[in-house]
C-alpha positions as CSV (number, residue, x, y, z in Angstrom):
1,M,16.4,-87.3,54.1
2,F,17.2,-84.7,56.7
3,K,20.7,-84.3,55.4
4,K,19.4,-83.8,51.9
5,L,17.0,-81.0,53.1
6,I,19.8,-79.2,54.9
7,S,22.1,-79.5,51.9
8,A,19.3,-78.1,49.5
9,T,18.6,-75.2,51.9
10,S,22.3,-74.2,52.2
11,N,22.6,-74.3,48.4
12,V,19.8,-71.6,48.1
13,H,21.9,-68.9,49.8
14,R,25.3,-69.9,48.5
15,R,27.3,-67.2,46.7
16,Q,24.6,-64.5,47.5
17,S,25.5,-61.4,49.3
18,G,23.1,-59.4,51.4
19,M,22.6,-55.6,51.8
20,T,23.6,-54.1,55.1
21,G,21.7,-51.4,56.9
22,L,24.5,-48.9,56.3
23,E,24.2,-49.3,52.5
24,T,20.5,-48.9,52.7
25,A,20.8,-45.7,54.7
26,I,23.4,-44.3,52.2
27,I,21.1,-45.0,49.3
28,L,18.1,-43.5,51.1
29,I,20.0,-40.3,52.0
30,A,21.1,-40.0,48.3
31,F,17.5,-40.2,47.1
32,V,16.4,-37.7,49.7
33,T,19.2,-35.3,48.8
34,V,18.4,-35.4,45.1
35,A,14.7,-35.0,45.7
36,A,15.4,-32.0,48.0
37,V,17.6,-30.3,45.3
38,F,15.0,-30.8,42.6
39,G,12.2,-29.6,45.0
40,Y,14.2,-26.5,45.9
41,A,14.8,-25.7,42.2
42,I,11.1,-26.2,41.3
43,L,10.0,-24.1,44.3
44,S,12.4,-21.3,43.5
45,A,11.2,-21.2,39.9
46,G,7.6,-21.1,41.1
47,L,8.3,-18.2,43.5
48,F,10.2,-16.3,40.8
49,S,7.3,-16.7,38.4
50,A,4.8,-15.7,41.1
51,E,6.8,-12.6,41.9
52,R,7.0,-11.6,38.2
53,S,3.2,-12.1,37.9
54,K,2.6,-9.9,40.9
55,E,4.9,-7.1,39.5
56,T,2.9,-7.3,36.2
57,I,-0.4,-7.0,38.0
58,Y,0.8,-4.0,40.0
59,A,2.1,-2.3,36.9
60,G,-1.2,-2.8,35.2
61,L,-3.0,-1.4,38.2
62,N,-0.7,1.7,38.3
63,E,-1.5,2.2,34.6
64,A,-5.2,2.0,35.2
65,K,-5.0,4.3,38.2
66,S,-3.1,6.9,36.3
67,N,-5.6,7.5,33.5
68,L,-6.9,10.9,32.5
69,E,-10.5,11.5,31.5
70,L,-12.1,14.3,29.5
71,S,-14.5,16.2,31.7
72,G,-17.2,18.1,29.8
73,S,-17.1,19.5,26.3
74,V,-14.3,20.8,24.1
75,V,-14.5,24.5,23.4
76,A,-13.0,26.3,20.4
77,G,-12.6,30.0,20.4
78,S,-12.2,32.5,17.5
79,A,-11.2,36.2,17.7
80,D,-12.2,37.1,14.1
81,N,-15.0,34.5,13.5
82,T,-13.0,33.1,10.5
83,M,-10.5,30.6,12.1
84,V,-10.0,28.9,15.5
85,D,-7.3,30.4,17.6
86,K,-7.9,28.6,20.9
87,I,-8.8,25.1,22.0
88,I,-10.0,24.5,25.6
89,F,-10.9,21.3,27.4
90,T,-11.0,20.0,31.0
91,V,-9.4,16.8,32.3
92,K,-9.6,14.8,35.6
93,N,-8.6,11.5,37.0
94,A,-10.5,8.6,35.5
95,I,-10.7,6.8,38.8
96,A,-9.5,7.6,42.3
97,G,-5.9,6.8,41.8
98,N,-2.4,8.1,41.4
99,P,-1.6,11.8,40.9
100,I,-0.8,12.8,37.4
101,D,1.9,15.4,36.7
102,M,0.4,18.2,34.6
103,T,3.2,20.7,34.6
104,D,2.6,23.2,31.9
105,C,4.6,23.1,28.6
106,D,6.1,26.6,28.2
107,G,7.0,25.8,24.5
108,T,10.8,26.1,24.9
109,L,13.3,23.4,24.2
110,N,14.0,23.0,27.9
111,A,10.3,22.6,28.9
112,H,9.8,20.4,32.0
113,N,6.3,19.1,31.1
114,K,5.8,15.3,31.5
115,C,2.4,15.4,29.9
116,V,2.8,15.8,26.2
117,I,0.0,17.2,24.0
118,S,0.0,16.8,20.2
119,L,-2.1,18.6,17.6
120,T,-3.1,17.2,14.2
121,T,-5.0,19.0,11.4
122,A,-5.5,18.2,7.7
123,E,-1.9,19.4,6.9
124,T,-0.2,19.9,10.3
125,Y,1.2,17.5,13.0
126,I,3.0,18.9,16.0
127,N,3.9,16.3,18.7
128,N,4.6,18.6,21.6
129,V,2.7,21.9,21.6
130,K,2.8,24.7,24.1
131,W,-0.1,24.5,26.5
132,S,-1.2,25.9,29.9
133,K,-3.6,24.8,32.6
134,Q,-5.8,26.4,35.2
135,A,-7.3,24.6,38.2
136,L,-11.1,24.6,38.4
137,G,-12.8,24.3,41.8
138,Y,-10.8,22.6,44.6
139,S,-7.0,22.5,44.2
140,N,-4.1,22.2,46.5
141,G,-2.0,24.5,44.3
142,N,0.6,22.1,42.8
143,N,1.0,20.7,39.3
144,L,-0.4,17.2,40.2
145,L,-3.8,16.3,39.1
146,E,-5.2,14.5,42.1
147,T,-8.5,12.9,43.1
148,G,-11.3,15.5,43.2
149,E,-9.3,18.1,41.1
150,Q,-10.0,19.3,37.5
151,F,-7.6,21.2,35.3
152,E,-8.7,23.3,32.3
153,V,-6.2,23.0,29.5
154,T,-5.7,25.8,26.9
155,I,-3.9,25.5,23.6
156,N,-3.2,28.9,22.0
157,L,-2.9,28.1,18.2
158,G,-1.1,31.4,17.7
159,D,1.7,30.3,20.0
160,L,2.4,26.6,19.9
161,G,6.0,26.8,21.1
162,T,9.5,27.3,19.7
163,G,9.7,26.1,16.1
164,N,6.1,24.9,16.0
165,T,4.0,26.5,13.2
166,M,0.7,25.5,11.7
167,V,0.7,25.0,7.9
168,D,-3.0,25.5,7.8
169,N,-5.7,27.2,9.8
170,I,-8.6,25.5,11.4
171,S,-11.7,27.1,9.9
172,A,-15.3,26.1,9.0
173,N,-15.9,22.4,8.4
174,N,-12.3,21.5,9.2
175,Y,-11.3,18.9,11.8
176,F,-8.6,18.8,14.4
177,M,-7.3,16.1,16.7
178,V,-5.6,16.6,20.1
179,Q,-3.9,13.8,22.0
180,V,-3.1,14.2,25.6
181,K,-0.3,11.8,26.6
182,P,0.5,11.6,30.4
183,A,3.8,10.1,31.6
184,L,1.9,7.1,33.0
185,G,-1.5,5.9,31.8
186,S,-3.3,5.8,28.5
187,T,-3.6,8.6,25.9
188,I,-6.8,10.7,25.5
189,T,-7.7,11.3,21.9
190,I,-10.0,14.3,21.2
191,Q,-11.2,14.7,17.6
192,R,-13.7,17.4,16.6
193,Q,-15.0,18.9,13.5
194,L,-15.9,22.6,13.2
195,P,-19.4,23.7,12.2
196,P,-20.1,25.5,8.9
197,A,-20.1,28.9,10.6
198,I,-17.3,30.0,12.9
199,E,-18.3,31.9,16.1
200,S,-16.4,33.4,19.0
201,V,-17.1,30.5,21.3
202,M,-18.1,27.1,20.0
203,D,-19.0,24.1,22.2
204,L,-17.9,21.1,20.3
205,H,-19.7,18.1,21.9
């Protein structure tokens, strides 16, 4: 009986090989290495995505902090009380943010202005008209529109720059649209309609 038990027990493990500790360690190291490689790849992709998201957020903030805002009314002037020859308006920073380059446009082909102003009427569209500015109140004397500063912008319709000529005149009941396009930030659109009677100075609310 005892011999039969020993024989049966020995038959259970016959022709069966075991796994050594070295083989187990090699397999474990392989799994750890593969997991580390995949983990690094996923982590790198996450960091890259987070960096791109941060750049997008900062770019959006710079755009928002570089917006112009119309300050006060738009004034139209007329020398002969028949047609408008001058458009005047004032701009400032929309929020306390980045300085905005407001270098004047001298109307030449080599103008250095970064802020582009366009003029649209019923029959005329000029994308980059000549314009000038004058600081109102506090100013540090440069061309940058900074926090706390205001610039008065003047467009002389009789001199819109080299090659720029209006097909029609802005007279009674006519409309005009001015777009102020800074290098960074959103565009200001100013659209006004003239009253039935033209006067020397008209405050177009």
